[in-house]
Structures are given as structure tokens and as C-alpha cells.
ZAROMAR-165508 format. One record per residue (C-alpha): x, y, z; residue in three letters; residue number from 1. Coordinates in steps of 0.1 Angstrom, whole numbers. Layout:
east, north, up, res, n
X, Y, Z, ALA, NUM
...
This chain:
east, north, up, res, n
1140, 899, 934, MET, 1
1169, 898, 906, LEU, 2
1174, 860, 911, THR, 3
1139, 852, 903, ILE, 4
1136, 827, 876, ARG, 5
1104, 822, 854, LEU, 6
1104, 786, 868, ARG, 7
1097, 801, 905, ASP, 8
1062, 814, 890, ILE, 9
1031, 790, 890, SER, 10
999, 799, 884, GLU, 11
990, 805, 919, THR, 12
1019, 819, 934, GLU, 13
1056, 831, 932, LEU, 14
1084, 813, 953, THR, 15
1112, 835, 962, SER, 16
1145, 823, 982, GLN, 17
1163, 848, 1005, ASN, 18
1199, 849, 996, LEU, 19
1212, 852, 1030, LYS, 20
1191, 829, 1049, THR, 21
1182, 804, 1024, GLY, 22
1145, 808, 1035, LYS, 23
1120, 801, 1008, LYS, 24
1088, 823, 1007, ILE, 25
1057, 821, 987, ARG, 26
1036, 851, 973, PHE, 27
1001, 842, 962, PRO, 28
990, 857, 931, LEU, 29
953, 857, 940, PHE, 30
933, 866, 969, THR, 31
910, 839, 985, GLY, 32
881, 855, 965, ASP, 33
900, 853, 931, GLY, 34
910, 888, 928, GLN, 35
948, 896, 916, PRO, 36
972, 904, 942, THR, 37
998, 934, 938, SER, 38
1024, 905, 931, VAL, 39
1001, 894, 901, LYS, 40
997, 927, 888, LEU, 41
1033, 937, 891, THR, 42
1042, 904, 872, LEU, 43
1020, 913, 846, ASP, 44
1036, 948, 840, ASP, 45
1071, 930, 839, VAL, 46
1057, 906, 814, HIS, 47
1040, 933, 795, ASP, 48
1073, 955, 792, PHE, 49
1094, 925, 781, TYR, 50
1066, 915, 753, ARG, 51
1069, 951, 740, ALA, 52
1107, 950, 742, GLU, 53
1105, 918, 721, ALA, 54
1082, 933, 695, GLU, 55
1107, 962, 695, ASN, 56
1133, 940, 687, ARG, 57
1113, 919, 661, ALA, 58
1104, 952, 642, SER, 59
1143, 959, 640, LYS, 60
1147, 922, 628, LYS, 61
1169, 914, 660, LYS, 62
1164, 879, 677, PRO, 63
1142, 877, 707, ALA, 64
1164, 876, 742, ILE, 65
1153, 843, 759, LEU, 66
1162, 841, 794, SER, 67
1153, 821, 825, PRO, 68
1153, 850, 847, PHE, 69
1122, 874, 854, LEU, 70
1145, 903, 851, PHE, 71
1173, 900, 827, HIS, 72
1199, 921, 810, ASN, 73
1204, 925, 772, ARG, 74
1221, 892, 768, THR, 75
1193, 874, 789, GLY, 76
1217, 870, 821, GLY, 77
1208, 878, 857, SER, 78
1215, 914, 870, TYR, 79
1227, 896, 901, TRP, 80
1264, 886, 899, ASN, 81
1268, 856, 924, VAL, 82
1305, 858, 925, GLU, 83
1306, 895, 938, LYS, 84
1274, 894, 954, ALA, 85
1268, 928, 933, THR, 86
1240, 940, 909, CYS, 87
1260, 968, 894, SER, 88
1238, 971, 862, GLY, 89
1208, 970, 881, PHE, 90
1218, 1000, 902, ASP, 91
1230, 1019, 872, SER, 92
1194, 1016, 856, ILE, 93
1178, 1024, 893, TRP, 94
1199, 1055, 896, GLN, 95
1187, 1065, 859, ARG, 96
1152, 1060, 865, HIS, 97
1153, 1077, 903, MET, 98
1169, 1110, 885, LYS, 99
1141, 1110, 860, LYS, 100
1113, 1105, 885, ALA, 101
1130, 1133, 907, LEU, 102
1127, 1156, 877, THR, 103
1093, 1145, 859, ASP, 104
1070, 1140, 890, THR, 105
1064, 1154, 922, GLN, 106
1087, 1129, 941, LEU, 107
1104, 1149, 967, GLY, 108
1135, 1127, 977, GLU, 109
1152, 1098, 961, SER, 110
1151, 1063, 977, PHE, 111
1165, 1032, 973, THR, 112
1154, 997, 965, ASP, 113
1163, 988, 1002, HIS, 114
1140, 1015, 1013, ASP, 115
1112, 1000, 997, LEU, 116
1117, 966, 1022, ARG, 117
1116, 990, 1050, THR, 118
1084, 1008, 1040, LYS, 119
1064, 977, 1035, VAL, 120
1076, 962, 1067, ALA, 121
1067, 993, 1087, SER, 122
1033, 995, 1070, ASP, 123
1022, 959, 1080, LEU, 124
1003, 955, 1113, ASP, 125
1024, 933, 1131, THR, 126
1061, 926, 1138, ASP, 127
1057, 890, 1129, GLN, 128
1039, 897, 1095, GLU, 129
1069, 919, 1085, ALA, 130
1095, 893, 1097, SER, 131
1078, 866, 1077, ASP, 132
1075, 889, 1044, LEU, 133
1112, 899, 1046, LEU, 134
1119, 862, 1055, ALA, 135
1142, 870, 1084, HIS, 136
1158, 846, 1104, SER, 137
1148, 863, 1137, SER, 138
1121, 886, 1148, LEU, 139
1149, 909, 1165, GLN, 140
1161, 918, 1132, ILE, 141
1128, 929, 1117, THR, 142
1120, 951, 1149, GLN, 143
1156, 964, 1150, LYS, 144
1161, 977, 1116, HIS, 145
1128, 976, 1097, TYR, 146
1097, 986, 1119, ARG, 147
1104, 1023, 1119, LEU, 148
1067, 1030, 1128, LYS, 149
1063, 1006, 1155, GLY, 150
1037, 982, 1163, GLN, 151
1000, 989, 1155, LYS, 152
979, 986, 1184, VAL, 153
943, 989, 1195, THR, 154
933, 1011, 1223, PRO, 155
917, 994, 1251, ALA, 156
878, 994, 1250, PRO, 157
856, 1014, 1275, GLY, 158
877, 1040, 1283, PHE, 159
864, 1075, 1282, SER, 160
873, 1112, 1291, ILE, 161
847, 1132, 1305, PRO, 162
836, 1163, 1288, LYS, 163
845, 1196, 1304, ARG, 164
819, 1221, 1310, GLU, 165
823, 1252, 1288, SER, 166
825, 1285, 1310, LYS, 167
């Protein structure tokens, strides 16, 4: 997520590359009937956030920050440190916002950005859908580490239990 560049976003989709596997995945911005997807709505929120930041900087007569990254730090650089494979700046921001969410909302316990991947994978209907979305190299990785709720199945049709007579 932190390595997404603005050039990775077209009018119709967002393209992302998994850092571990190198697999590219594409997220549509609109459904088949033209409705915006959750990815599109989130991108709009991110753009609105940075637009407000730019207006705030302009009101203080500070130059706008130009960055090729969707999520960028105050100098326009990426939060992802390629050499160290860390994102300490983003981690600090996440921790501050998590503390605030715990005190200001009804959120019961903290969670990490990685927990979001597990939640999304567990909520999907099939292991294959989850594996494709997470861009895993094998289905077994998804099944072992991300599918906490298990596979969703439909019971066999035509089976019924006879009612007991009340005494």
C-alpha cells in the first residue's frame, strides 16, 4: 500500500505489485453497473485529505508538496524504506491514531494494518478469492495464515429434520 504511486491509478483501476512475490493485482474502481467500489471511495478520501493539506499549506504561504506516491511523508517521499524494508514513519502514525481511536470511539481493542488483511481474507467466500486478493504465491499460505473463519459452504438441499410431537 505504501509503495503505490499516482501513476498506478488509472480512470478504471488501481494496479499494485506485491513486494514479496512481485505479482501485480488490479483493483477495479467501478462495479459492472458503474457504481464506485470501496477502493474508489477510499482513493477519493485520500485525495481529499491531501487536497485539504495543500490548502492548509497554501494558507500559511508554504509550497505544496509534490509527490509521486499516493501516501507520502511531509517531504513527499514514501513511508516505505526500501533498503531496510520498514515503514517506521507510518508505524508511528498508525500507533498514534490507534490510541486516539481507542479513547475517542467504541473500538474495543487495537489492531494492526496486517490484521486488516486477515479480516478481509476471512470475510471472502472462497479460499481462492482470498488468495487472489492477497496476491499469495500459493493457496496454502492463504489457508494456513489468513482464513481464520474457514471456507463458506452451502448446506445440501432437500434435507429436513422431522418435527417432534409435543407431549
